N, C-alpha and C positions, 0 to 999 in steps of 0.2 A: 692217712698220715697224720691228720690233726690229732687223732686219739693218742698215738705214740708220742707225738710232740708234747702234748699236755700231760701225759700220765706215765711215761716210761720210767722216770726216776722213782716215782711212788711204787710202781709195779715191781721194780727191781729190789727196792728196800723191803717190800712185802715178801718177795720170794726169798730174800736173804733171811728174813725172820722165820719163815716156814722151814727153810733148810736147816737153820740153826737149831730150831726146836726138834726137828726130825733127827738131826745128828745126836742130840741129847738122848733121845729114846734109844737109838742104835747103840750109843756108847754105854748106856746103862745095861743094856742086854749083853753087850760084849763083856762088861765087867763081871756079870753073873757067869758067863761061859768061862772066863779066865779063872775065876775062883773055883769052879767045878773041875775044869780040865787042864788048867795051866796053859791054855792056848795063847799064841802070840798074834796080836792084831796090830802090830806096829805099822804095817803097810796100810791097813784100813784107816787107822787114826790119822796117818799122814795124808791119805787121800781126802779125808774130810777137811783137814786143815787147808790143803791146796784148793779144795772146792770153795771154801769160804774166802780165801784170798782171791781166787778167780772172780767171784761175785763182786767183791769190792772193786777190783780192777775194771770189771764190766760197768759198774756204776760210774767210775771215773771216766771211762771211755765214752759213756753216754753223755755225761756232762760236757766233755770236750767236743763231742760231735754236735750236740745241741747248740753250743756256743758258735761253732763253725757255721751251722745251718742258719743262724740268725745274724751273722756278721755281714753287714753290707760291704765292708772292705773286701772280705774273702769272696763274697758273691760276685763282686765286680772283677775280681782277679781272674776267674775262669767261669765259663758258661756251664760247666758240669759240676761245680761245687755243690749246688743244691741236690742234684741227682745222686752224687756220690755220698753226701751226708745222709740222705734218706735211706740209701741202700745200707750204709753202715748202721743206722739206727735199727733197721729191720734185722740185720745180722746180730747185733747186740741183744736184741729182744729174743731172738730164736736161741742164741747161746745161753741166755738166762733160763729159758724154758727147758732146754736140754739138760742143764745143770740140775734143775729140779727133778727131772725124770731120772737122771742118774742116781741122785740121792734116794729117790723113792724106791728104785730097784734094790739098793743096798738095804733099805729098811725091811722090805719083804723077805730078802734072803736071810737076814739076821733074825728077824722075828720068827720065821718058820724053821730056824735051825733046830735040829734034833740031835741029841747026844747019842 
């Protein structure tokens, strides 16, 4: 748990950077497909936008959860505050990893697209 406590925000920002760069690759490939075939990728573009927003919200949730985890006032409020906060941190981390996986799948689908 100490690793996530110390590194979660940095990991999430790194994952956001990776996903943003990956989205750039996918969007440039989609632009080529649009120019050749006139395909409509509005739903895909919106999905990438939602993915980036989701990652930013996960970063905000991690900051709030870490604040809760280290708050003595909230720790004294309930015996389970620490356990719940740690579970939330793990959930936030796994959600960030799943987001990366989802974007990676999109990359392979678009890169391997054949006309």
